[in-house]
PDB file with one MODEL, atoms N, CA, C and O in Angstrom:
MODEL        1
ATOM      1  N   GLU A   1      15.870  -1.432  -2.315  1.00  0.00           N
ATOM      2  CA  GLU A   1      15.198  -1.331  -3.597  1.00  0.00           C
ATOM      3  C   GLU A   1      13.726  -1.734  -3.474  1.00  0.00           C
ATOM      4  O   GLU A   1      12.857  -1.064  -4.031  1.00  0.00           O
ATOM      5  N   ASP A   2      13.439  -2.815  -2.752  1.00  0.00           N
ATOM      6  CA  ASP A   2      12.052  -3.241  -2.579  1.00  0.00           C
ATOM      7  C   ASP A   2      11.242  -2.197  -1.821  1.00  0.00           C
ATOM      8  O   ASP A   2      10.078  -1.953  -2.136  1.00  0.00           O
ATOM      9  N   LEU A   3      11.867  -1.584  -0.819  1.00  0.00           N
ATOM     10  CA  LEU A   3      11.174  -0.565  -0.042  1.00  0.00           C
ATOM     11  C   LEU A   3      10.897   0.674  -0.888  1.00  0.00           C
ATOM     12  O   LEU A   3       9.852   1.306  -0.734  1.00  0.00           O
ATOM     13  N   GLU A   4      11.823   1.028  -1.781  1.00  0.00           N
ATOM     14  CA  GLU A   4      11.585   2.153  -2.686  1.00  0.00           C
ATOM     15  C   GLU A   4      10.389   1.863  -3.589  1.00  0.00           C
ATOM     16  O   GLU A   4       9.574   2.749  -3.844  1.00  0.00           O
ATOM     17  N   GLU A   5      10.282   0.629  -4.072  1.00  0.00           N
ATOM     18  CA  GLU A   5       9.133   0.247  -4.902  1.00  0.00           C
ATOM     19  C   GLU A   5       7.841   0.358  -4.113  1.00  0.00           C
ATOM     20  O   GLU A   5       6.825   0.806  -4.644  1.00  0.00           O
ATOM     21  N   VAL A   6       7.871  -0.047  -2.845  1.00  0.00           N
ATOM     22  CA  VAL A   6       6.685   0.054  -1.995  1.00  0.00           C
ATOM     23  C   VAL A   6       6.282   1.515  -1.820  1.00  0.00           C
ATOM     24  O   VAL A   6       5.099   1.840  -1.920  1.00  0.00           O
ATOM     25  N   VAL A   7       7.230   2.390  -1.565  1.00  0.00           N
ATOM     26  CA  VAL A   7       6.918   3.811  -1.376  1.00  0.00           C
ATOM     27  C   VAL A   7       6.343   4.416  -2.657  1.00  0.00           C
ATOM     28  O   VAL A   7       5.363   5.160  -2.607  1.00  0.00           O
ATOM     29  N   LEU A   8       6.944   4.101  -3.795  1.00  0.00           N
ATOM     30  CA  LEU A   8       6.403   4.599  -5.070  1.00  0.00           C
ATOM     31  C   LEU A   8       4.985   4.071  -5.308  1.00  0.00           C
ATOM     32  O   LEU A   8       4.118   4.800  -5.789  1.00  0.00           O
ATOM     33  N   GLU A   9       4.761   2.811  -4.970  1.00  0.00           N
ATOM     34  CA  GLU A   9       3.435   2.220  -5.138  1.00  0.00           C
ATOM     35  C   GLU A   9       2.433   2.858  -4.185  1.00  0.00           C
ATOM     36  O   GLU A   9       1.284   3.081  -4.567  1.00  0.00           O
ATOM     37  N   LEU A  10       2.839   3.155  -2.959  1.00  0.00           N
ATOM     38  CA  LEU A  10       1.953   3.833  -2.020  1.00  0.00           C
ATOM     39  C   LEU A  10       1.565   5.218  -2.537  1.00  0.00           C
ATOM     40  O   LEU A  10       0.418   5.637  -2.385  1.00  0.00           O
ATOM     41  N   LYS A  11       2.515   5.930  -3.148  1.00  0.00           N
ATOM     42  CA  LYS A  11       2.198   7.231  -3.754  1.00  0.00           C
ATOM     43  C   LYS A  11       1.151   7.067  -4.850  1.00  0.00           C
ATOM     44  O   LYS A  11       0.199   7.843  -4.933  1.00  0.00           O
ATOM     45  N   ARG A  12       1.336   6.054  -5.686  1.00  0.00           N
ATOM     46  CA  ARG A  12       0.400   5.806  -6.782  1.00  0.00           C
ATOM     47  C   ARG A  12      -0.979   5.446  -6.234  1.00  0.00           C
ATOM     48  O   ARG A  12      -1.993   5.944  -6.720  1.00  0.00           O
ATOM     49  N   ILE A  13      -1.014   4.587  -5.229  1.00  0.00           N
ATOM     50  CA  ILE A  13      -2.275   4.164  -4.632  1.00  0.00           C
ATOM     51  C   ILE A  13      -2.982   5.342  -3.981  1.00  0.00           C
ATOM     52  O   ILE A  13      -4.197   5.484  -4.117  1.00  0.00           O
ATOM     53  N   HIS A  14      -2.249   6.178  -3.285  1.00  0.00           N
ATOM     54  CA  HIS A  14      -2.872   7.336  -2.633  1.00  0.00           C
ATOM     55  C   HIS A  14      -3.515   8.241  -3.682  1.00  0.00           C
ATOM     56  O   HIS A  14      -4.635   8.717  -3.496  1.00  0.00           O
ATOM     57  N   THR A  15      -2.816   8.472  -4.764  1.00  0.00           N
ATOM     58  CA  THR A  15      -3.365   9.301  -5.839  1.00  0.00           C
ATOM     59  C   THR A  15      -4.612   8.661  -6.435  1.00  0.00           C
ATOM     60  O   THR A  15      -5.591   9.353  -6.714  1.00  0.00           O
ATOM     61  N   LYS A  16      -4.583   7.357  -6.630  1.00  0.00           N
ATOM     62  CA  LYS A  16      -5.696   6.644  -7.262  1.00  0.00           C
ATOM     63  C   LYS A  16      -6.888   6.479  -6.323  1.00  0.00           C
ATOM     64  O   LYS A  16      -8.027   6.709  -6.731  1.00  0.00           O
ATOM     65  N   ALA A  17      -6.647   6.086  -5.083  1.00  0.00           N
ATOM     66  CA  ALA A  17      -7.739   5.733  -4.188  1.00  0.00           C
ATOM     67  C   ALA A  17      -8.215   6.872  -3.292  1.00  0.00           C
ATOM     68  O   ALA A  17      -9.403   6.951  -2.976  1.00  0.00           O
ATOM     69  N   ILE A  18      -7.326   7.733  -2.889  1.00  0.00           N
ATOM     70  CA  ILE A  18      -7.696   8.756  -1.914  1.00  0.00           C
ATOM     71  C   ILE A  18      -7.812  10.134  -2.544  1.00  0.00           C
ATOM     72  O   ILE A  18      -8.732  10.883  -2.217  1.00  0.00           O
ATOM     73  N   ASP A  19      -6.907  10.480  -3.432  1.00  0.00           N
ATOM     74  CA  ASP A  19      -6.932  11.786  -4.087  1.00  0.00           C
ATOM     75  C   ASP A  19      -7.704  11.774  -5.402  1.00  0.00           C
ATOM     76  O   ASP A  19      -7.616  12.730  -6.173  1.00  0.00           O
ATOM     77  N   LYS A  20      -8.453  10.720  -5.670  1.00  0.00           N
ATOM     78  CA  LYS A  20      -9.094  10.575  -6.979  1.00  0.00           C
ATOM     79  C   LYS A  20     -10.041  11.719  -7.332  1.00  0.00           C
ATOM     80  O   LYS A  20     -10.215  12.035  -8.509  1.00  0.00           O
ATOM     81  N   ASP A  21     -10.650  12.338  -6.335  1.00  0.00           N
ATOM     82  CA  ASP A  21     -11.587  13.429  -6.605  1.00  0.00           C
ATOM     83  C   ASP A  21     -10.967  14.809  -6.453  1.00  0.00           C
ATOM     84  O   ASP A  21     -11.625  15.822  -6.690  1.00  0.00           O
ATOM     85  N   ARG A  22      -9.707  14.848  -6.060  1.00  0.00           N
ATOM     86  CA  ARG A  22      -9.015  16.129  -5.886  1.00  0.00           C
ATOM     87  C   ARG A  22      -8.108  16.389  -7.078  1.00  0.00           C
ATOM     88  O   ARG A  22      -7.633  15.460  -7.731  1.00  0.00           O
ATOM     89  N   LYS A  23      -7.881  17.638  -7.342  1.00  0.00           N
ATOM     90  CA  LYS A  23      -6.919  17.979  -8.381  1.00  0.00           C
ATOM     91  C   LYS A  23      -5.553  18.007  -7.734  1.00  0.00           C
ATOM     92  O   LYS A  23      -5.254  18.878  -6.917  1.00  0.00           O
ATOM     93  N   VAL A  24      -4.730  17.046  -8.105  1.00  0.00           N
ATOM     94  CA  VAL A  24      -3.413  16.922  -7.494  1.00  0.00           C
ATOM     95  C   VAL A  24      -2.366  17.057  -8.576  1.00  0.00           C
ATOM     96  O   VAL A  24      -2.481  16.465  -9.650  1.00  0.00           O
ATOM     97  N   LYS A  25      -1.346  17.838  -8.285  1.00  0.00           N
ATOM     98  CA  LYS A  25      -0.246  17.987  -9.241  1.00  0.00           C
ATOM     99  C   LYS A  25       0.468  16.659  -9.401  1.00  0.00           C
ATOM    100  O   LYS A  25       0.583  15.884  -8.452  1.00  0.00           O
ATOM    101  N   ALA A  26       0.942  16.407 -10.595  1.00  0.00           N
ATOM    102  CA  ALA A  26       1.729  15.204 -10.819  1.00  0.00           C
ATOM    103  C   ALA A  26       2.972  15.264  -9.947  1.00  0.00           C
ATOM    104  O   ALA A  26       3.659  16.283  -9.880  1.00  0.00           O
ATOM    105  N   SER A  27       3.243  14.152  -9.285  1.00  0.00           N
ATOM    106  CA  SER A  27       4.408  14.139  -8.411  1.00  0.00           C
ATOM    107  C   SER A  27       5.569  13.452  -9.097  1.00  0.00           C
ATOM    108  O   SER A  27       5.406  12.759 -10.101  1.00  0.00           O
ATOM    109  N   SER A  28       6.726  13.659  -8.538  1.00  0.00           N
ATOM    110  CA  SER A  28       7.930  13.070  -9.108  1.00  0.00           C
ATOM    111  C   SER A  28       7.956  11.573  -8.870  1.00  0.00           C
ATOM    112  O   SER A  28       7.158  11.040  -8.100  1.00  0.00           O
ATOM    113  N   GLN A  29       8.861  10.916  -9.524  1.00  0.00           N
ATOM    114  CA  GLN A  29       9.031   9.483  -9.347  1.00  0.00           C
ATOM    115  C   GLN A  29      10.062   9.169  -8.269  1.00  0.00           C
ATOM    116  O   GLN A  29      10.639   8.082  -8.249  1.00  0.00           O
ATOM    117  N   GLN A  30      10.288  10.120  -7.379  1.00  0.00           N
ATOM    118  CA  GLN A  30      11.193   9.903  -6.261  1.00  0.00           C
ATOM    119  C   GLN A  30      10.475   9.066  -5.200  1.00  0.00           C
ATOM    120  O   GLN A  30       9.275   9.243  -4.990  1.00  0.00           O
ATOM    121  N   PRO A  31      11.189   8.160  -4.530  1.00  0.00           N
ATOM    122  CA  PRO A  31      10.556   7.339  -3.493  1.00  0.00           C
ATOM    123  C   PRO A  31      10.355   8.128  -2.193  1.00  0.00           C
ATOM    124  O   PRO A  31      10.956   7.826  -1.162  1.00  0.00           O
ATOM    125  N   VAL A  32       9.487   9.154  -2.276  1.00  0.00           N
ATOM    126  CA  VAL A  32       9.197  10.011  -1.132  1.00  0.00           C
ATOM    127  C   VAL A  32       7.690  10.167  -1.062  1.00  0.00           C
ATOM    128  O   VAL A  32       7.022  10.362  -2.078  1.00  0.00           O
ATOM    129  N   ILE A  33       7.161  10.079   0.157  1.00  0.00           N
ATOM    130  CA  ILE A  33       5.716  10.234   0.347  1.00  0.00           C
ATOM    131  C   ILE A  33       5.499  11.033   1.630  1.00  0.00           C
ATOM    132  O   ILE A  33       6.245  10.885   2.598  1.00  0.00           O
ATOM    133  N   ALA A  34       4.476  11.873   1.627  1.00  0.00           N
ATOM    134  CA  ALA A  34       4.148  12.640   2.831  1.00  0.00           C
ATOM    135  C   ALA A  34       3.682  11.675   3.926  1.00  0.00           C
ATOM    136  O   ALA A  34       3.056  10.654   3.641  1.00  0.00           O
ATOM    137  N   TRP A  35       3.989  12.005   5.156  1.00  0.00           N
ATOM    138  CA  TRP A  35       3.636  11.136   6.281  1.00  0.00           C
ATOM    139  C   TRP A  35       2.143  10.861   6.325  1.00  0.00           C
ATOM    140  O   TRP A  35       1.736   9.718   6.531  1.00  0.00           O
ATOM    141  N   ARG A  36       1.322  11.881   6.137  1.00  0.00           N
ATOM    142  CA  ARG A  36      -0.136  11.697   6.179  1.00  0.00           C
ATOM    143  C   ARG A  36      -0.599  10.747   5.071  1.00  0.00           C
ATOM    144  O   ARG A  36      -1.468   9.906   5.303  1.00  0.00           O
ATOM    145  N   GLN A  37      -0.028  10.875   3.875  1.00  0.00           N
ATOM    146  CA  GLN A  37      -0.374   9.983   2.767  1.00  0.00           C
ATOM    147  C   GLN A  37       0.038   8.551   3.099  1.00  0.00           C
ATOM    148  O   GLN A  37      -0.700   7.605   2.826  1.00  0.00           O
ATOM    149  N   PHE A  38       1.217   8.403   3.687  1.00  0.00           N
ATOM    150  CA  PHE A  38       1.697   7.092   4.094  1.00  0.00           C
ATOM    151  C   PHE A  38       0.717   6.446   5.072  1.00  0.00           C
ATOM    152  O   PHE A  38       0.339   5.286   4.908  1.00  0.00           O
ATOM    153  N   LEU A  39       0.310   7.207   6.091  1.00  0.00           N
ATOM    154  CA  LEU A  39      -0.637   6.686   7.076  1.00  0.00           C
ATOM    155  C   LEU A  39      -1.982   6.336   6.450  1.00  0.00           C
ATOM    156  O   LEU A  39      -2.566   5.299   6.765  1.00  0.00           O
ATOM    157  N   ASP A  40      -2.476   7.203   5.561  1.00  0.00           N
ATOM    158  CA  ASP A  40      -3.742   6.923   4.875  1.00  0.00           C
ATOM    159  C   ASP A  40      -3.685   5.568   4.176  1.00  0.00           C
ATOM    160  O   ASP A  40      -4.628   4.779   4.252  1.00  0.00           O
ATOM    161  N   CYS A  41      -2.588   5.309   3.504  1.00  0.00           N
ATOM    162  CA  CYS A  41      -2.449   4.055   2.749  1.00  0.00           C
ATOM    163  C   CYS A  41      -2.254   2.855   3.665  1.00  0.00           C
ATOM    164  O   CYS A  41      -2.910   1.829   3.485  1.00  0.00           O
ATOM    165  N   ILE A  42      -1.367   2.967   4.638  1.00  0.00           N
ATOM    166  CA  ILE A  42      -1.074   1.839   5.527  1.00  0.00           C
ATOM    167  C   ILE A  42      -2.321   1.395   6.280  1.00  0.00           C
ATOM    168  O   ILE A  42      -2.458   0.213   6.596  1.00  0.00           O
ATOM    169  N   MET A  43      -3.228   2.313   6.574  1.00  0.00           N
ATOM    170  CA  MET A  43      -4.440   1.970   7.318  1.00  0.00           C
ATOM    171  C   MET A  43      -5.583   1.459   6.440  1.00  0.00           C
ATOM    172  O   MET A  43      -6.659   1.149   6.951  1.00  0.00           O
ATOM    173  N   MET A  44      -5.364   1.370   5.140  1.00  0.00           N
ATOM    174  CA  MET A  44      -6.416   0.871   4.245  1.00  0.00           C
ATOM    175  C   MET A  44      -6.655  -0.615   4.485  1.00  0.00           C
ATOM    176  O   MET A  44      -5.707  -1.395   4.571  1.00  0.00           O
ATOM    177  N   ASP A  45      -7.937  -1.006   4.595  1.00  0.00           N
ATOM    178  CA  ASP A  45      -8.296  -2.405   4.799  1.00  0.00           C
ATOM    179  C   ASP A  45      -7.811  -3.295   3.667  1.00  0.00           C
ATOM    180  O   ASP A  45      -7.363  -4.419   3.897  1.00  0.00           O
ATOM    181  N   ASP A  46      -7.899  -2.800   2.473  1.00  0.00           N
ATOM    182  CA  ASP A  46      -7.646  -3.623   1.283  1.00  0.00           C
ATOM    183  C   ASP A  46      -6.427  -3.146   0.506  1.00  0.00           C
ATOM    184  O   ASP A  46      -6.411  -3.214  -0.723  1.00  0.00           O
ATOM    185  N   LEU A  47      -5.419  -2.669   1.201  1.00  0.00           N
ATOM    186  CA  LEU A  47      -4.234  -2.105   0.555  1.00  0.00           C
ATOM    187  C   LEU A  47      -3.639  -3.017  -0.519  1.00  0.00           C
ATOM    188  O   LEU A  47      -3.379  -2.529  -1.620  1.00  0.00           O
ATOM    189  N   PRO A  48      -3.406  -4.313  -0.269  1.00  0.00           N
ATOM    190  CA  PRO A  48      -2.767  -5.148  -1.294  1.00  0.00           C
ATOM    191  C   PRO A  48      -3.553  -5.272  -2.602  1.00  0.00           C
ATOM    192  O   PRO A  48      -2.965  -5.558  -3.645  1.00  0.00           O
ATOM    193  N   LYS A  49      -4.867  -5.063  -2.561  1.00  0.00           N
ATOM    194  CA  LYS A  49      -5.653  -5.222  -3.790  1.00  0.00           C
ATOM    195  C   LYS A  49      -5.370  -4.117  -4.810  1.00  0.00           C
ATOM    196  O   LYS A  49      -5.696  -4.265  -5.987  1.00  0.00           O
ATOM    197  N   TYR A  50      -4.772  -3.025  -4.371  1.00  0.00           N
ATOM    198  CA  TYR A  50      -4.470  -1.920  -5.280  1.00  0.00           C
ATOM    199  C   TYR A  50      -3.184  -2.127  -6.061  1.00  0.00           C
ATOM    200  O   TYR A  50      -2.812  -1.284  -6.878  1.00  0.00           O
ATOM    201  N   SER A  51      -2.506  -3.232  -5.822  1.00  0.00           N
ATOM    202  CA  SER A  51      -1.236  -3.485  -6.476  1.00  0.00           C
ATOM    203  C   SER A  51      -1.189  -4.914  -6.989  1.00  0.00           C
ATOM    204  O   SER A  51      -2.032  -5.740  -6.640  1.00  0.00           O
ATOM    205  N   VAL A  52      -0.201  -5.195  -7.817  1.00  0.00           N
ATOM    206  CA  VAL A  52      -0.024  -6.548  -8.340  1.00  0.00           C
ATOM    207  C   VAL A  52       1.444  -6.956  -8.239  1.00  0.00           C
ATOM    208  O   VAL A  52       2.337  -6.119  -8.105  1.00  0.00           O
ATOM    209  N   GLY A  53       1.658  -8.231  -8.307  1.00  0.00           N
ATOM    210  CA  GLY A  53       3.020  -8.753  -8.321  1.00  0.00           C
ATOM    211  C   GLY A  53       3.687  -8.697  -6.963  1.00  0.00           C
ATOM    212  O   GLY A  53       3.022  -8.545  -5.939  1.00  0.00           O
ATOM    213  N   PRO A  54       4.986  -8.821  -6.960  1.00  0.00           N
ATOM    214  CA  PRO A  54       5.738  -8.867  -5.704  1.00  0.00           C
ATOM    215  C   PRO A  54       5.574  -7.619  -4.839  1.00  0.00           C
ATOM    216  O   PRO A  54       5.678  -7.702  -3.616  1.00  0.00           O
ATOM    217  N   VAL A  55       5.322  -6.475  -5.452  1.00  0.00           N
ATOM    218  CA  VAL A  55       5.168  -5.250  -4.654  1.00  0.00           C
ATOM    219  C   VAL A  55       3.927  -5.339  -3.763  1.00  0.00           C
ATOM    220  O   VAL A  55       3.913  -4.751  -2.682  1.00  0.00           O
ATOM    221  N   ALA A  56       2.888  -6.058  -4.189  1.00  0.00           N
ATOM    222  CA  ALA A  56       1.699  -6.235  -3.351  1.00  0.00           C
ATOM    223  C   ALA A  56       2.056  -7.001  -2.084  1.00  0.00           C
ATOM    224  O   ALA A  56       1.626  -6.636  -0.990  1.00  0.00           O
ATOM    225  N   LEU A  57       2.828  -8.044  -2.231  1.00  0.00           N
ATOM    226  CA  LEU A  57       3.255  -8.809  -1.066  1.00  0.00           C
ATOM    227  C   LEU A  57       4.177  -7.977  -0.185  1.00  0.00           C
ATOM    228  O   LEU A  57       4.076  -8.035   1.041  1.00  0.00           O
ATOM    229  N   ASN A  58       5.068  -7.208  -0.787  1.00  0.00           N
ATOM    230  CA  ASN A  58       5.965  -6.348  -0.007  1.00  0.00           C
ATOM    231  C   ASN A  58       5.182  -5.288   0.763  1.00  0.00           C
ATOM    232  O   ASN A  58       5.546  -4.946   1.888  1.00  0.00           O
ATOM    233  N   MET A  59       4.108  -4.767   0.165  1.00  0.00           N
ATOM    234  CA  MET A  59       3.282  -3.778   0.874  1.00  0.00           C
ATOM    235  C   MET A  59       2.597  -4.431   2.060  1.00  0.00           C
ATOM    236  O   MET A  59       2.495  -3.834   3.131  1.00  0.00           O
ATOM    237  N   PHE A  60       2.124  -5.667   1.867  1.00  0.00           N
ATOM    238  CA  PHE A  60       1.508  -6.374   2.983  1.00  0.00           C
ATOM    239  C   PHE A  60       2.523  -6.579   4.109  1.00  0.00           C
ATOM    240  O   PHE A  60       2.199  -6.395   5.283  1.00  0.00           O
ATOM    241  N   ILE A  61       3.743  -6.960   3.749  1.00  0.00           N
ATOM    242  CA  ILE A  61       4.783  -7.195   4.745  1.00  0.00           C
ATOM    243  C   ILE A  61       5.060  -5.922   5.539  1.00  0.00           C
ATOM    244  O   ILE A  61       5.190  -5.973   6.762  1.00  0.00           O
ATOM    245  N   VAL A  62       5.151  -4.782   4.855  1.00  0.00           N
ATOM    246  CA  VAL A  62       5.372  -3.499   5.540  1.00  0.00           C
ATOM    247  C   VAL A  62       4.180  -3.185   6.439  1.00  0.00           C
ATOM    248  O   VAL A  62       4.355  -2.781   7.589  1.00  0.00           O
ATOM    249  N   GLN A  63       2.973  -3.371   5.918  1.00  0.00           N
ATOM    250  CA  GLN A  63       1.769  -3.098   6.692  1.00  0.00           C
ATOM    251  C   GLN A  63       1.728  -3.995   7.941  1.00  0.00           C
ATOM    252  O   GLN A  63       1.436  -3.515   9.037  1.00  0.00           O
ATOM    253  N   GLN A  64       2.013  -5.261   7.783  1.00  0.00           N
ATOM    254  CA  GLN A  64       2.002  -6.201   8.905  1.00  0.00           C
ATOM    255  C   GLN A  64       3.089  -5.850   9.928  1.00  0.00           C
ATOM    256  O   GLN A  64       2.853  -5.907  11.134  1.00  0.00           O
ATOM    257  N   ALA A  65       4.266  -5.492   9.442  1.00  0.00           N
ATOM    258  CA  ALA A  65       5.373  -5.149  10.344  1.00  0.00           C
ATOM    259  C   ALA A  65       5.046  -3.913  11.172  1.00  0.00           C
ATOM    260  O   ALA A  65       5.396  -3.848  12.350  1.00  0.00           O
ATOM    261  N   LEU A  66       4.381  -2.938  10.570  1.00  0.00           N
ATOM    262  CA  LEU A  66       4.074  -1.697  11.279  1.00  0.00           C
ATOM    263  C   LEU A  66       2.859  -1.811  12.188  1.00  0.00           C
ATOM    264  O   LEU A  66       2.827  -1.218  13.267  1.00  0.00           O
ATOM    265  N   LEU A  67       1.861  -2.573  11.755  1.00  0.00           N
ATOM    266  CA  LEU A  67       0.604  -2.617  12.504  1.00  0.00           C
ATOM    267  C   LEU A  67       0.441  -3.858  13.358  1.00  0.00           C
ATOM    268  O   LEU A  67      -0.287  -3.830  14.350  1.00  0.00           O
ATOM    269  N   GLY A  68       1.102  -4.949  12.996  1.00  0.00           N
ATOM    270  CA  GLY A  68       0.990  -6.189  13.769  1.00  0.00           C
ATOM    271  C   GLY A  68      -0.453  -6.600  13.971  1.00  0.00           C
ATOM    272  O   GLY A  68      -1.200  -6.756  13.006  1.00  0.00           O
ATOM    273  N   ASP A  69      -0.846  -6.775  15.217  1.00  0.00           N
ATOM    274  CA  ASP A  69      -2.205  -7.203  15.544  1.00  0.00           C
ATOM    275  C   ASP A  69      -3.248  -6.124  15.299  1.00  0.00           C
ATOM    276  O   ASP A  69      -4.447  -6.390  15.371  1.00  0.00           O
ATOM    277  N   ASP A  70      -2.799  -4.910  15.012  1.00  0.00           N
ATOM    278  CA  ASP A  70      -3.728  -3.812  14.760  1.00  0.00           C
ATOM    279  C   ASP A  70      -4.021  -3.632  13.276  1.00  0.00           C
ATOM    280  O   ASP A  70      -4.413  -2.549  12.842  1.00  0.00           O
ATOM    281  N   MET A  71      -3.828  -4.700  12.497  1.00  0.00           N
ATOM    282  CA  MET A  71      -4.134  -4.633  11.061  1.00  0.00           C
ATOM    283  C   MET A  71      -5.577  -4.177  10.898  1.00  0.00           C
ATOM    284  O   MET A  71      -6.410  -4.452  11.761  1.00  0.00           O
ATOM    285  N   PRO A  72      -5.887  -3.481   9.799  1.00  0.00           N
ATOM    286  CA  PRO A  72      -7.267  -3.059   9.553  1.00  0.00           C
ATOM    287  C   PRO A  72      -8.239  -4.238   9.593  1.00  0.00           C
ATOM    288  O   PRO A  72      -7.816  -5.393   9.597  1.00  0.00           O
ATOM    289  N   SER A  73      -9.507  -3.954   9.623  1.00  0.00           N
ATOM    290  CA  SER A  73     -10.551  -4.920   9.948  1.00  0.00           C
ATOM    291  C   SER A  73     -10.587  -6.198   9.122  1.00  0.00           C
ATOM    292  O   SER A  73     -11.177  -7.184   9.566  1.00  0.00           O
ATOM    293  N   THR A  74      -9.985  -6.221   7.950  1.00  0.00           N
ATOM    294  CA  THR A  74     -10.015  -7.466   7.178  1.00  0.00           C
ATOM    295  C   THR A  74      -9.194  -8.540   7.860  1.00  0.00           C
ATOM    296  O   THR A  74      -9.346  -9.721   7.548  1.00  0.00           O
ATOM    297  N   GLY A  75      -8.329  -8.158   8.780  1.00  0.00           N
ATOM    298  CA  GLY A  75      -7.518  -9.110   9.521  1.00  0.00           C
ATOM    299  C   GLY A  75      -6.267  -9.482   8.766  1.00  0.00           C
ATOM    300  O   GLY A  75      -6.217  -9.418   7.537  1.00  0.00           O
ATOM    301  N   ALA A  76      -5.273  -9.865   9.508  1.00  0.00           N
ATOM    302  CA  ALA A  76      -3.978 -10.178   8.909  1.00  0.00           C
ATOM    303  C   ALA A  76      -4.055 -11.352   7.955  1.00  0.00           C
ATOM    304  O   ALA A  76      -3.454 -11.313   6.881  1.00  0.00           O
ATOM    305  N   SER A  77      -4.782 -12.396   8.323  1.00  0.00           N
ATOM    306  CA  SER A  77      -4.805 -13.578   7.455  1.00  0.00           C
ATOM    307  C   SER A  77      -5.503 -13.275   6.139  1.00  0.00           C
ATOM    308  O   SER A  77      -5.064 -13.742   5.087  1.00  0.00           O
ATOM    309  N   GLY A  78      -6.583 -12.501   6.180  1.00  0.00           N
ATOM    310  CA  GLY A  78      -7.263 -12.145   4.941  1.00  0.00           C
ATOM    311  C   GLY A  78      -6.405 -11.270   4.058  1.00  0.00           C
ATOM    312  O   GLY A  78      -6.365 -11.461   2.843  1.00  0.00           O
ATOM    313  N   ALA A  79      -5.719 -10.312   4.657  1.00  0.00           N
ATOM    314  CA  ALA A  79      -4.831  -9.434   3.892  1.00  0.00           C
ATOM    315  C   ALA A  79      -3.660 -10.223   3.331  1.00  0.00           C
ATOM    316  O   ALA A  79      -3.228  -9.990   2.203  1.00  0.00           O
ATOM    317  N   TYR A  80      -3.151 -11.151   4.117  1.00  0.00           N
ATOM    318  CA  TYR A  80      -2.028 -11.967   3.646  1.00  0.00           C
ATOM    319  C   TYR A  80      -2.452 -12.799   2.440  1.00  0.00           C
ATOM    320  O   TYR A  80      -1.735 -12.857   1.441  1.00  0.00           O
ATOM    321  N   LEU A  81      -3.603 -13.436   2.529  1.00  0.00           N
ATOM    322  CA  LEU A  81      -4.077 -14.259   1.411  1.00  0.00           C
ATOM    323  C   LEU A  81      -4.323 -13.411   0.171  1.00  0.00           C
ATOM    324  O   LEU A  81      -3.993 -13.822  -0.941  1.00  0.00           O
ATOM    325  N   MET A  82      -4.902 -12.226   0.360  1.00  0.00           N
ATOM    326  CA  MET A  82      -5.160 -11.340  -0.769  1.00  0.00           C
ATOM    327  C   MET A  82      -3.839 -10.923  -1.415  1.00  0.00           C
ATOM    328  O   MET A  82      -3.707 -10.941  -2.639  1.00  0.00           O
ATOM    329  N   ALA A  83      -2.872 -10.551  -0.595  1.00  0.00           N
ATOM    330  CA  ALA A  83      -1.567 -10.140  -1.119  1.00  0.00           C
ATOM    331  C   ALA A  83      -0.872 -11.311  -1.810  1.00  0.00           C
ATOM    332  O   ALA A  83      -0.261 -11.150  -2.866  1.00  0.00           O
ATOM    333  N   TYR A  84      -0.971 -12.467  -1.212  1.00  0.00           N
ATOM    334  CA  TYR A  84      -0.352 -13.664  -1.761  1.00  0.00           C
ATOM    335  C   TYR A  84      -0.933 -13.998  -3.128  1.00  0.00           C
ATOM    336  O   TYR A  84      -0.197 -14.295  -4.068  1.00  0.00           O
ATOM    337  N   GLU A  85      -2.260 -13.948  -3.233  1.00  0.00           N
ATOM    338  CA  GLU A  85      -2.927 -14.233  -4.509  1.00  0.00           C
ATOM    339  C   GLU A  85      -2.608 -13.157  -5.545  1.00  0.00           C
ATOM    340  O   GLU A  85      -2.356 -13.471  -6.708  1.00  0.00           O
ATOM    341  N   THR A  86      -2.617 -11.895  -5.127  1.00  0.00           N
ATOM    342  CA  THR A  86      -2.338 -10.799  -6.025  1.00  0.00           C
ATOM    343  C   THR A  86      -0.922 -10.901  -6.600  1.00  0.00           C
ATOM    344  O   THR A  86      -0.672 -10.563  -7.757  1.00  0.00           O
ATOM    345  N   ALA A  87      -0.004 -11.378  -5.748  1.00  0.00           N
ATOM    346  CA  ALA A  87       1.394 -11.506  -6.178  1.00  0.00           C
ATOM    347  C   ALA A  87       1.567 -12.687  -7.135  1.00  0.00           C
ATOM    348  O   ALA A  87       2.610 -12.804  -7.779  1.00  0.00           O
ATOM    349  N   GLY A  88       0.574 -13.554  -7.238  1.00  0.00           N
ATOM    350  CA  GLY A  88       0.624 -14.654  -8.196  1.00  0.00           C
ATOM    351  C   GLY A  88       1.434 -15.859  -7.722  1.00  0.00           C
ATOM    352  O   GLY A  88       2.014 -16.583  -8.531  1.00  0.00           O
ATOM    353  N   PHE A  89       1.469 -16.068  -6.405  1.00  0.00           N
ATOM    354  CA  PHE A  89       2.192 -17.217  -5.881  1.00  0.00           C
ATOM    355  C   PHE A  89       1.297 -18.423  -5.772  1.00  0.00           C
ATOM    356  O   PHE A  89       1.744 -19.488  -5.345  1.00  0.00           O
TER     357      PHE A  89
ENDMDL
END
């Protein structure tokens, strides 16, 4: 269930941050995302800032698990703190 929320949030973030200048058809609320869209989002330096609550922390966890030491330039500790604060802990 948490992973489905992360995928839905990644779809929303991609539409808001990356497709903002393109005309994109409204997508379904199914927890499905194109691989390229997934990669675009996971590689964002400030991914957790686009979300709030527990889903922000879950997105950070997925990003950290997939990228490990190759986290985008803000660094893992900065992203973790941002996600932690965004989640309201």
